[in-house]
C-alpha positions as CSV (number, residue, x, y, z in Angstrom):
1,P,-27.7,11.5,-37.5
2,R,-25.0,9.1,-36.5
3,Q,-22.6,11.8,-35.6
4,Q,-25.3,13.7,-33.6
5,G,-26.0,10.5,-31.6
6,E,-22.3,10.1,-30.9
7,V,-22.2,13.7,-29.7
8,R,-25.1,13.2,-27.4
9,R,-23.6,10.0,-26.0
10,L,-20.3,11.9,-25.2
11,Q,-22.2,14.7,-23.6
12,M,-24.1,12.3,-21.3
13,E,-20.7,10.6,-20.4
14,K,-19.3,14.0,-19.6
15,L,-22.2,14.9,-17.4
16,D,-21.9,11.5,-15.7
17,L,-18.2,12.0,-15.1
18,L,-18.8,15.5,-13.6
19,R,-21.4,14.2,-11.3
20,R,-19.1,11.4,-10.0
21,L,-16.3,14.0,-9.6
22,E,-18.6,16.2,-7.5
23,N,-19.6,13.2,-5.3
24,M,-15.9,12.3,-4.7
25,K,-15.1,15.9,-3.8
26,Q,-17.9,15.8,-1.3
27,E,-16.7,12.5,0.1
28,N,-13.2,13.9,0.4
29,I,-14.5,16.9,2.4
30,H,-16.4,14.4,4.6
31,L,-13.3,12.2,5.2
32,R,-11.2,15.3,6.0
33,A,-13.6,16.4,8.6
34,K,-13.2,13.2,10.5
35,Q,-10.7,13.1,13.4
36,C,-8.0,10.5,14.0
37,P,-8.7,8.2,16.9
38,D,-6.9,9.2,20.1
39,S,-3.5,7.5,19.9
40,R,-3.0,7.4,23.7
41,E,-6.2,5.7,24.2
42,T,-5.4,3.2,21.6
43,L,-2.0,2.5,23.1
44,Q,-3.4,2.3,26.6
45,D,-6.0,-0.3,25.7
46,S,-3.5,-2.2,23.8
47,H,-1.2,-2.5,26.8
48,Q,-4.0,-3.4,29.1
49,D,-5.2,-6.2,26.7
50,G,-1.7,-7.6,26.8
51,R,-1.7,-8.7,23.2
52,Q,0.1,-7.3,20.2
53,G,-2.1,-5.9,17.4
54,V,-3.1,-2.8,15.6
55,T,-6.0,-2.1,17.8
56,S,-7.4,-3.5,21.1
57,L,-10.8,-5.2,21.4
58,S,-12.3,-2.2,23.4
59,F,-11.2,0.2,20.7
60,R,-12.7,-1.9,18.0
61,Q,-16.0,-2.2,19.9
62,K,-16.3,1.6,20.0
63,T,-15.5,2.0,16.3
64,Q,-17.3,-1.0,14.9
65,P,-19.8,0.2,12.3
66,D,-23.4,-0.9,12.1
67,R,-23.4,-3.7,9.5
68,G,-27.0,-3.0,8.5
69,A,-26.2,0.7,7.8
70,Y,-24.1,0.2,4.8
71,N,-25.1,-2.1,1.9
72,W,-23.1,-2.4,-1.3
73,S,-25.5,-2.3,-4.2
74,F,-24.3,-3.9,-7.5
75,E,-27.4,-2.8,-9.3
76,N,-26.3,0.9,-9.0
77,P,-23.3,1.4,-11.3
78,G,-22.7,5.0,-9.9
79,Y,-20.3,6.1,-7.3
80,Q,-20.8,4.3,-3.9
81,E,-19.1,4.9,-0.6
82,L,-17.1,1.8,0.5
83,K,-17.1,1.4,4.3
84,S,-14.4,-0.5,6.2
85,E,-14.2,-2.1,9.5
86,I,-11.3,-1.9,12.0
87,T,-10.3,-5.5,12.8
88,E,-7.6,-6.9,15.0
89,I,-4.6,-8.3,13.1
90,P,-1.3,-9.7,14.3
91,A,1.6,-7.2,14.3
92,S,4.1,-7.6,11.5
93,R,6.8,-10.2,12.2
94,L,9.3,-7.5,10.8
95,I,8.6,-5.0,13.6
96,Q,12.0,-4.3,15.3
97,R,12.1,-5.1,19.0
98,G,14.1,-3.5,21.7
99,D,14.8,-4.5,25.3
100,A,12.6,-7.1,26.9
101,G,11.2,-8.0,23.4
102,R,9.1,-4.7,23.3
103,P,8.4,-3.3,19.8
104,T,10.4,-0.1,19.1
105,T,7.6,1.5,17.1
106,T,6.6,5.0,17.4
107,L,3.3,6.4,18.7
108,Q,2.1,7.2,15.2
109,Q,3.0,3.7,14.0
110,R,1.2,2.0,16.9
111,S,-2.0,4.2,16.4
112,G,-2.1,3.5,12.7
113,C,-3.0,7.1,12.2
114,G,-1.2,9.7,10.3
115,M,-1.5,12.4,7.6
116,L,0.3,12.9,4.3
117,E,1.7,16.3,4.7
118,W,3.8,16.9,1.5
119,V,4.6,15.4,-2.0
120,G,7.6,16.6,-3.8
121,E,8.1,17.2,-7.6
122,P,8.5,14.0,-9.7
123,V,12.0,13.1,-10.6
124,T,12.6,12.1,-14.2
125,F,15.4,9.4,-14.7
126,Q,14.7,8.7,-18.3
127,K,12.4,9.7,-21.2
128,A,11.2,7.5,-23.9
129,D,12.5,8.1,-27.3
130,S,9.5,6.6,-29.1
131,I,6.1,5.2,-28.5
132,V,7.6,1.7,-27.8
133,G,9.1,3.0,-24.5
134,K,6.2,5.3,-23.5
135,Y,4.2,2.6,-21.7
136,G,5.7,-0.1,-19.5
137,V,7.1,-0.8,-16.1
138,W,10.5,-0.5,-14.3
139,M,11.1,-2.1,-11.0
140,K,13.6,-3.4,-8.4
141,D,13.8,-6.7,-6.3
142,P,13.0,-6.0,-2.7
143,E,14.8,-9.4,-1.8
144,P,17.4,-9.9,-4.6
145,T,19.4,-13.0,-5.1
146,P,23.2,-12.9,-6.0
147,P,24.7,-11.7,-8.2
148,R,22.0,-9.0,-8.3
149,N,21.4,-6.5,-5.4
150,K,18.9,-3.8,-4.4
151,E,20.5,-1.4,-6.9
152,S,19.7,-3.6,-9.9
153,I,16.8,-2.5,-12.1
154,W,14.6,-4.2,-14.6
155,R,12.4,-2.7,-17.4
156,I,9.6,-4.0,-19.6
157,N,8.2,-2.1,-22.6
158,A,4.5,-2.8,-22.7
159,V,3.8,-1.7,-26.3
160,G,3.3,-4.4,-28.8
161,T,1.5,-7.6,-29.5
162,D,4.2,-10.0,-28.6
163,I,6.1,-8.6,-25.5
164,R,8.9,-11.0,-24.4
165,Q,11.9,-8.7,-23.6
166,L,13.0,-8.1,-20.0
167,Y,15.9,-5.6,-19.7
168,E,18.3,-5.8,-16.8
169,Y,20.5,-3.0,-15.5
170,H,23.3,-3.0,-12.9
171,D,22.1,0.2,-11.2
172,L,20.2,3.5,-11.8
173,D,23.1,5.2,-13.7
174,Q,23.2,2.4,-16.3
175,F,19.3,2.6,-16.5
176,M,19.5,6.3,-17.1
177,R,22.1,5.9,-19.8
178,G,19.8,3.2,-21.5
179,Y,22.4,0.4,-21.8
180,P,21.2,-2.9,-20.3
181,N,23.7,-5.5,-19.3
182,K,21.3,-8.3,-20.2
183,V,18.1,-8.9,-22.1
184,Y,15.9,-11.9,-21.2
185,M,13.7,-13.4,-23.9
186,L,10.6,-14.7,-22.1
187,P,9.2,-18.1,-23.3
188,E,5.7,-16.7,-23.2
189,P,4.5,-13.1,-23.9
190,I,3.4,-10.6,-21.3
191,E,0.1,-8.9,-20.7
192,S,-0.2,-5.4,-19.0
193,T,2.2,-3.5,-16.8
194,G,1.4,-5.4,-13.6
195,S,4.7,-7.4,-13.4
196,V,7.0,-7.6,-10.4
197,I,10.5,-8.8,-9.7
198,Y,10.7,-10.9,-6.4
199,R,13.5,-13.1,-5.1
200,G,15.2,-13.4,-8.4
201,S,12.0,-14.2,-10.5
202,L,9.8,-12.2,-12.7
203,Y,6.1,-12.7,-11.9
204,Y,3.7,-11.7,-14.7
205,Q,0.5,-12.3,-16.5
206,K,0.5,-14.3,-19.6
207,R,-0.9,-12.5,-22.6
208,R,-4.6,-13.0,-23.5
209,S,-5.1,-15.1,-20.3
210,R,-5.7,-15.1,-16.5
211,T,-2.6,-17.3,-16.1
212,L,0.2,-16.0,-13.8
213,L,3.8,-17.1,-14.5
214,R,6.9,-17.2,-12.5
215,Y,10.0,-16.8,-14.7
216,E,13.3,-17.6,-12.8
217,M,16.1,-15.4,-14.2
218,K,18.9,-17.7,-13.0
219,T,17.6,-20.6,-15.1
220,E,15.8,-18.5,-17.6
221,T,12.8,-20.9,-17.4
222,I,9.2,-20.7,-16.3
223,L,9.0,-22.6,-13.0
224,V,5.4,-22.0,-12.0
225,R,2.1,-21.2,-13.7
226,K,-1.2,-20.6,-11.9
227,D,-4.7,-19.5,-13.1
228,L,-6.7,-16.9,-11.2
229,P,-10.2,-18.5,-11.1
230,N,-12.8,-16.3,-12.9
231,A,-10.5,-13.3,-13.0
232,G,-11.3,-10.7,-15.5
233,Y,-8.7,-9.9,-18.1
234,R,-8.2,-8.1,-21.5
235,G,-10.1,-5.1,-20.3
236,V,-12.9,-6.7,-18.6
237,Y,-12.3,-5.1,-15.1
238,P,-9.4,-2.6,-15.6
239,Y,-8.7,-0.3,-12.6
240,S,-6.4,2.0,-14.6
241,W,-6.4,3.5,-18.0
242,G,-4.8,1.5,-20.9
243,G,-2.7,-1.6,-21.1
244,Y,-5.2,-4.1,-19.9
245,T,-4.7,-3.4,-16.2
246,D,-7.1,-6.1,-15.0
247,I,-4.4,-7.9,-13.0
248,D,-1.8,-6.3,-11.0
249,L,1.0,-7.9,-9.0
250,A,2.7,-6.3,-5.9
251,V,5.1,-7.2,-3.1
252,D,5.3,-6.1,0.5
253,E,6.9,-7.5,3.7
254,L,4.5,-10.3,3.8
255,G,5.0,-11.6,0.3
256,L,3.5,-11.6,-3.1
257,W,-0.1,-10.2,-3.8
258,V,-2.3,-9.9,-6.8
259,T,-5.1,-7.4,-7.3
260,Y,-7.9,-8.2,-9.8
261,S,-11.6,-8.7,-10.0
262,T,-14.0,-11.6,-10.8
263,N,-17.4,-12.2,-12.4
264,Q,-18.7,-13.0,-8.9
265,A,-17.3,-9.7,-7.4
266,Q,-18.9,-7.9,-10.4
267,G,-15.9,-5.5,-10.7
268,A,-15.2,-5.0,-7.0
269,I,-11.5,-5.2,-6.1
270,V,-10.2,-8.7,-5.1
271,I,-6.8,-9.0,-3.4
272,S,-5.2,-12.5,-3.1
273,K,-1.9,-13.7,-1.7
């Protein structure tokens, strides 16, 4: 009887997954049917407004959704459509400027509209010899500090109960050969594969906690620690399979970000800087 109950439960889960998959397919068809906004209209409104931004006020007014039309229901755990609003934000400070201080962006960049046309085959640089190296993360530093450069690579194996090793490689060739030039022993163990290298430091989640740590490689010490208030961890709100992916760090041209969720958000994604 116990095995039959387990079989029924798995069948129900399978049916639920199939239903969600079908809903996602229908949503994908709906999104593909939509047309991109007219780039020329967007640019013209932006120039008339005289301010820099992704979209102009007149364009936002035409595309502003009805706030009362879409309500996010936390009581319904099934698939729900997430609606977004187009808002005006300052142009990135990293946009290159040409003569007379005008941005040298293309029409497509200014409109914020484009389509992914092609994805190539994955390139394999190294294969794991055992289960230890099968799960983990390898990364580069977008703003490296000497003596390291943008060719330097770091790797962390995320299998184990006390993960403290950070492997450093001079370049991709050394990484492919599997010979690190240095191995750092972290003072406190790592949780998940959400770590990043940024400006000479490793940012990572402390094991069995919602605490974020900054480990400076130059001094080989932890300089900063900060808790994420009410953040789920240890498989409470994972957004990817395996490895306790509740908290994920990322870096872009604006700095360091963390993606997670809280009890108040009830599993909805929270992004903090």
